[in-house]
Structure formats: C-alpha cells, structure tokens
N, C-alpha and C positions, 0 to 999 in steps of 0.2 A: 753184224749188229746183234748183240745178245738181247734176249727178251727177258726182262727182270720184273718180278712182282715186288711191290713195295707196300709195307704195312707197319703198324706200330701199336703197342699195348704197354703202357707204362704205369706202374704203381710201386711205391716204396711202402712196405707194410710194417707198421709198428704193432706187433701182435699183442702188446700190452695196452694199446689205446682202446677206449670204449666204443668209439663210433666206427662202424664198418664203412667200406667203400661200396656204394650201391651203383646200379646201372645209371641212375640219374646223375650221380657224381661224375661219371665218365662222359655223360652226354652234355653236361653243362660246361661252357667256356669259363676260363679264369684268366691267367696270363697267357695260357696256351689255348688252342682251339678246343671246342667240345668235339664229341665223336663225329668224325667225318668219314665218308665212304665214297668210293668211286672217283670220278674225275675231279670233284671239288677238293679232294685231299691236297693236291699239289698247290692250288691257290691258297688254301687255308694255312699252309705252313711256310709259304714263300717269304723270305726275308727275315725269318725268326731264327734265333740261336737255338736250333733244335737239330739233333743228329739226322733226322729224316730230311730236313731241308738241305743240309750239307751234302748228303748222299745224292739227292735228286739233282742238285746243281752239277756235281761232278759227273754223274752218269749221263746227263743230257749233253754236257760238253764233250763227252767221249762218244756220243752217237748211239747210246743204248736206247732200246725201245722199252719204255716203262709202263707197267700195268698197275694202276692204283687199286689197293685192297681196302683197308680201313686203318684209321689211326685214332688213338684216344689216350688220354691220361686223366688221372684224378689226383687231388691233393693227398699227400701222405696221411694215413689214418690207420684204423684197425683193419682186420682182414677183409679182402674182397669177397663179397657175397657170392655164393654158388651161382645165383642167377646172372650176376654181372660177368663173372669169368666165363661161364658157358656161352653167354650171348655174344661176347666179343670174340671168343675163340671160334665160334661158329661162323661169324662174319669173315674172319680171316681164312678159315678152312674152306668155306663155301666159295669164297672168292678165288682161292687157289684152284679148287676143283673146276671152276668155270673157265680157267685159262688154258689155252692150248699152246703147245710147243714152248713151255717155259724152260729156260735154261738155268735160272737162278731166282732166289728169293732173298730180299733184304728185309730185316726186321729191326725196328727201333724199340728196344726193350729196356726195362730198368735193371732187372736181375735180382731184385729183392722183394718180389711179389709173393705173398702167401694168400691163398684163398681159404674159405671156410672148410673146404673138403680136400684140399691138397696143399701141403706146406711149400713144396718146390714148384710153384705155379709156372714160373718161366721154363723150367725143365720139362714140365708136363706139356706146355704149349709147343716147345721145340720138338718133343718126341712125337706129338700128334701130327705135326707138319711133316716130320721126316717119314712117318709111316704113310702119310698120304702121297708124298711125291716120290718115295723110293730113294735109292742110293745115288742116282745119277744127276739129280737136280741139286745144284749147289745152294747151301743155306748159310748165310752170313748175318750176324747180328752185332749191333753196337750195344754196349751196356753202360750203365751209370757207374760212376766212380765208387759208389757205395753198394754195388752188387754183392750179394752173398752167393758166389758162384758154386754150383754143384758139379760133381763129376758127370751127372746126367746131362747137364747143359752142354758141357764140353764134348761129350760123346755124340750128341745129336747134331751139332753144327760143324760146318767145314771151317769156320773161323769165328772167333769172338774178339772184339776189341773194345777197350774201355777208355773213358775220359782220362786225361792226365792232370786235370786241374780241379781244385776245390778252393774257392768258388769255381763253379763249372762254366768258365768262360770259353771253353773249347768244344762245346757240344756239336755245333755245326761242323767244326774241323774234324771231330771224331767220325761223323758220318761220311765225310770226304775220305778219311783214311779207310773206313770200311769198304768204300767203293774200290779203292786200290787193292785191298785184300781180295775182294770178290773177283776182280779182273785176273788176279794172280791164280786163284783156284780154278777159274774157268779155263785157264791155259793148262794148268796141271795141278791136281789136288795136293794139299800138303800131306806128306807121308808121316809127319810126327806131330803129336800134340801132348801137352803135359799140364796137369793141374796139381798144384801143391798148396795145401792149406797151412795156415800158421796157427800156433797154439794159444793165442791171446787175443782178446777183444780190444779194439782201439776206440776210445771215446771220440765222438764226432768232432768236438772242438779241438782235438789233438791231430786231426787229419788234414788240417789246412796246408795247402801246398805253397803258401806264401812264406812259410816259416820252416825252420828245421825241426825234426829231421826229414819231414816229408818232401820238402823241396828238392833236396839232393837225391833222394830215392827215386822220385818220379823222373828226374833228369836222366837216370840210367835206362829208362824204358825207351827213350827216343831213338837210340841207335844201337840195337842189340847186335850180337856177334854175327858174322857171316853164317848163313844156313838157318838163321832164325828170322822168319818173316814178321813176326809180331810178338811182343812181350808186354803184357798188361799186368799191372798191380792193382788189385781191388781191395782197399782197406776195409770194406764191408759196412753193413748197416747193423749196429750192435743191438738195437731194440727189437730183436726178432727171436722168439723162442722156437727155433727150428734147428734141425740137425745141420743145415748148411751154413748157419750164421758164423761169420768171422772173416778175417782177411785171407786172401789167396793170391797166388801168382798163376798166370795162364800163359803158355807159350805155344806157338804154332810155327812150323817150318818144314823144310825138306831134309834137314840133317838131324836125325834123331839124337845123336850124341851131343851136337851143339845145343839143341833145345833143352836137353836134360841138364847140361852143364850150366846154361844161362839161368834156368829156373832155380836150380839148387843154389847157385851163387847169390841170386837175388834173395832167396829165402834166408840164407845165412846173414846177408847184409841187413835185412829187416830185424832179425833176432838181435843182432849186435846193437841196434838202435832202440831196443825196446824201452829202456828207461827214459828215453827222450820223449815218449808219448804220454807223459804224466799230465795230470789235470791241475789247473790253477783257477780257482773260483773264489769270488768274493761273496760274502753274505749280503743280505739286503741292507743291514745296518751299515756295513762297510761301504757299500755302494752309495748310500745316501751321504755319508760323510765325505767320500771322494767327490761327489757332485757339489757339495757345499764348498769344498776347498779348491777344486780344479776346474769346475765348469767355466767356460770362457767363450763368448760369441766369436765366431770366425774359426775357432779350432775346438769344436765341441768335444766334451767327454762322451764317449759312446758306452752305454750300458746295454749289453746283449742279454736279453731275457731268454736264455737258451733253452730252458726246460719247458717252455711253452711255445716252442718254435713250431708253427704249422707246417713247416717244411720237413718235419721229422715225426709227425703224428700228434703234435700239440694242437690246441684249439684256439690259440690267440685270444683267450678270454680270462686268464687268471689275473688277479688284481693286487696281489700282495705288494709287489714292487711299486705299482701305481699309487696305492694307498700311502705308502711310506713317503713317496715324493710329494704327494698332495699335502700331506701333513707338514712337510718341511717347507712347502710353498716357495721354492727357489725360483729365481727369475730365469726366464729363457729355457724352460724345460718342455721338450716336444717328444711325444710318445706315439707309438703305433706299430703295426696297424691292428686295432682291436676288432675282433669279429663279434658284432652285435647287431643283427638286422632290425631288432625292435627299436633300439636306440637310434639307429639311422633313420628309421621310418618316422619316429616321433620328432626328430630334428627337422626332417623335411616338412612334416605337417605344421610345425611351428614357424619355420622360415628363418632366414638369416637375420641375425640381430636379436632374435627372441631368446627368452630364458625358459628352460624346461627343467622340471624336477624329475630326476630319474635315477635308477640304479644301473650302472654300466658294468657289463661283463658278467663273468661267473654264471653263464647260462647253461653250461654243459655238466655242472654238478661235480667238478673235481673236488675231492675231500678237503674241507677246511676253507674253501674259497667262497666269498660272498661278494655281491656287487659293490661297486664304489658309488655310494649314494651321495647326491648333492644337487645343487642348482647350477646347471650348466648354461653357459651362453653359447648359442649357435653362431660360431664365427664365420663359417663358410660351408657351402654345400656343393656336392659334385655328383655326377651321374655314374661315376666309376668307370667311365670309358676313356682310356688314354693309351698311349704307346710307351712301352718301356724304352728308356734311354741309356741305362747302365750296361756294363759289359755282360752281366749274367742274363738279364731279361731283355736284352737287345732285340728290338723289333716286335716284342710280345704285344699283342693287342688285348689289353686288359678289359675284362668285363666283371667288375666287382660289385655291381649293383649300386643302389644309393649309398653315398658316402657323406660324412660330415666331419668337420673339424670343430671339436667341442672344447670350451675353456672352463676350467674349474680353478678359480683363483689364477695363479700364474702358470698353471699346468695346462698345456694344450695336448689334446688327444685326437689322433686320426682314427675314424671308425669306418668300417666297411660292412657290407651285407653278405660278402663271401669271404671265406678264409683265404689269406695270401700272406706269405712270408714277407717281411719288410726288408726287401733287398734291392730296392730301386728308388732313387730320390724322386722319380716321377710320381710315386704314390702320395707324397706330401705336397709336391708342387701342384698337383691336380686340385688341391684344396687351398692353394695360395700360401702355403708354408714353405719357406726356403730352409732346408736342413742346415746349411752352413752358417746361418744366422743364429741358430740355437746355441745355448751354452751347454745344454745336456740333451743328448738324444737317447731315448729308450726304444730299442728295436726288438721285436719278436722274431729273432733269427739266431742262428748259431755261428755260421761262417760265411754264407753267401753275401751277407751285407757288406763284407770287406771289399768286394770288387768295386762297388760304387761309393760307399761311405768311407772306406779306409783312407782315401786321399785327403778328406777334409777333417779327419779325426785328430784331436790333440792327444788322446789316449783311448784305448779300447779295453774294457773290463768285462769279463764274463761273470754274470751274476747267478748265484744259486737260489733263485726264487722258486716257489712251488710250480709244478707242472707235470704233465703226463710223460715227458721225455727226459728222464734223469740223465744228467751229463755223465755220471759215473755208472757204467754198466753193472758194476758189482752190486748195485742197489736193486737190480731187477730180479724178480723171482723166477729164474730160469728153471726149467725141468727137462729140457730136451736137447741140451747142448752135448757135443761129443765128450766122452770121458777125457779128463785132463785139460780141458779148455780153461785158461785163466781168464777171470772176469774183468781184469784190468791189467794194464802193463805192469810188469814186475820191476821194482826199483833196482838200480845197479847194486851188485854185491850180494843179492839175495838168491 
C-alpha cells in the first residue's frame, strides 16, 4: 500500500493585470475551497470537479495511504505576491518534510503561475520539492489545460498530465488519470520524457475543445502509440509575459523513440491547423444590433464579454457593453456576474423592492471605464452561498458574499461581492433569475460558460468590449517571449 502525499497550489497569472494575488486571495473561498491544510483537505474538496478530488477518490479505491499537505487556489489575476508564494510553498515543503516513508507526491497545479520574484513559479515549486525528497520519491502533477509548461517542470516531475477539455469538465477525471500514471511510475519510472514548444500563441477563445480544430487535436491525446504512457497538449495561457508562455506538447513513456515520434507528429499536426485558430469578434455596436434582431426568450443570444473575464485576469467590472445595452433598453436582457461589493452592500441595506441611486462597476480603474450610473430596483438578494450545478463548477460550494439582482429599465444585472466567472446557471438562479427565460444573456466569461449555457443558447457571440484580458494576444506589450514567437495564429498561405 503506497504512502502518497497530496497537495495543490493553483494560480493562472495574467502578468498584464493590475491586481496581484495575495495570500488573502488564496485563503478566501470562492467556487473552490479557501486554503486548507491537513486532514480537512479531503473533506473540503470531496465531490467537486477538481483534479485533487479525482486523484483522492482513485487512490483510496486502490488502497493507497494518503497524507494531506495543503491545497489552495486564487482567482486569475496579476502576479502572485512573494509573500503568498513563499507561504504556500513552505506549507507544502514543511508538510513533506514531516512525512515519513513517503513513496510518492501528487500535486494539483495550474502550470501558468508567475510570482513577483520568479516567472516559472510552478517549475520553482517542483524543483524545491524534488531537492527536498531526492530522486527516489515519485512526483506526479496534474496541470491545467492552459499551463505554460517549462522544460524545468518536465525535468523535476516523474510525470505531468493535463486536462483534455475546455470548458474544463474533466478536471476530476484528470486527477484520476494522474493516479494511474503515479501507479505506473511506482512500478517502474518512465525512461523517456519529451517537451516540445510551439511557435505561436493561441487566443483563449480559439482554444475551445467543443469546436475544431481543437476538438480533433485533443482526441489524438486519448490513445497515444504503444510505449507512450501519456501525451498532453497544453494550448497555453497567452496573457503571460514570461519565457515559458505558449503552447506545448509533453510526452512520457518507456520507449524513447515512440515518445519522440508521437510528440513530433502532434507538433506537426498543430502547425498544420494554425490558421484554424483565428479570432472572430463582434464590436459592441454589432453586439447590440444582434441583440435587437436575434434576442429570443427560450433560446437566448449569448454575448460573451471575454476581455473582462475574471477567469483570465479580468475584474468583471467593466461597463461599456452594459451601458450600450442599457441605452438600447431591450426586453429580457440579463447580465452578470459583476464584481462590486459596494453596490451589493447598498442593495442589501436598501432591501428587496427598494430603489437605489448608484454607480455600478468600474471600481478597479481600467482606462476609459466609468460606472453605470442610474436608479436601480433591487429585484432580489442572496447571500452568495450555493452549489454549482453545471459541468464545469459541478459540486463547487460557492462563497461569493452578498449578491443582488439589480434592474435598470429592462436590463437585469447580477452583482456579487467576490469575483467569479459567469460559468454556471446557479449564479443567476440563486437570485431568482432563470437564464433560459432571457432573450439576451451577457456573461463575463470566455469559454467556460459554454459547458452550462451552451445547450440553451440560440447563438453565441464573442464581444470585443474593453477589459484587461485582450482576446488578441498580439495587442499585449510582450517583452520576454522567446525569439520568433508569433503573437497570433498565422493565416493560411502566409
């Protein structure tokens, strides 16, 4: 019965975002648990679509002895502060040092974390752990689909495995696959590993695995060639000005030639599909005109406010698209989730049915953005505590603080006291709003919303409204990317 330590430290870092990730951000719960350590870790993640939860279930079923370390995550944002990184790293390393007779360590990481003092924060953490335990303790980590994988990460681990879906509906499943790899390397370590970077950045909205070309590419990773134990494709997180930024393929196995061939063949297949990763965005004016023509209750038009997605470093508080829709005053328009603790507090102080004069949003100072000022009716209040019901946030025990559904004319807006990507219908139902009954849905999200909202959509449109997460990576002021890295996919024939 192997003795395995279990821990996790997740952050997706947008190095261009203004707000850093502090230790308090990792300590606070949102859709996922706040910082947990020791025995409470397993109860905190149970039943949630998280890699660590899937790993624990599989390991327990196999009879492993599990030692809990610590687990935490924070909403995507700017760099992780030095204090936060060192504090969480110390929790993990001290927990490992206190364990006796460890045979293996499983880590639930993101793979695109950058700290104030180290760009490749995941690689730094893995190397510190490897130095602590030496070469004989097996170290396996699951990584997010958007990981910016570095050679240093591959070198320090016995195996790395990534999600296959975006929206990430297979996070727990990936943790279970990580357990299978760990059992394999406990039997006999992999003799071969290969990391291959790609020379262009892929926009987040073009990485969705529900559509081509990503759907077919990811299907190729499910059953790699004999001799290849694991093949992962990481499309990368493009809003990161670090040397490791960009897509990559990672393979592990016992046949070096087979691993090399499989990784190279996949690399060539992605290059062949490069033109298919192009962007299709609508302007705010185009989005409002579409809402006027196509909005229909029962099959709502979904407008994805992708550049202010809090799941990619946005702050869910820009108002340009909301202002345009408020001016149009179209029936059945439902928007969210806006991060504005002050507005939520004022709504709770006023009470349901009351009218309050306030300026909503634009609290974080994004250039050119101003609050949406008006007299709002407080349609519904909520405490922000509910359970995720969609495929992505499944089982997540939300803690979003005081929430409110505010009405401005015929525009309804869901407001929360904590940032959270609008990727689960439960966020609106908590406030008495049924998304399918809307004619137009405005969601602060890029792709994850498709898992739960896609089935009810009449049409989905990605909107190029202002925000800290530009959909087109070529608009970001990079200074540290590798030479020759293309900032957006190259069109066919160029």
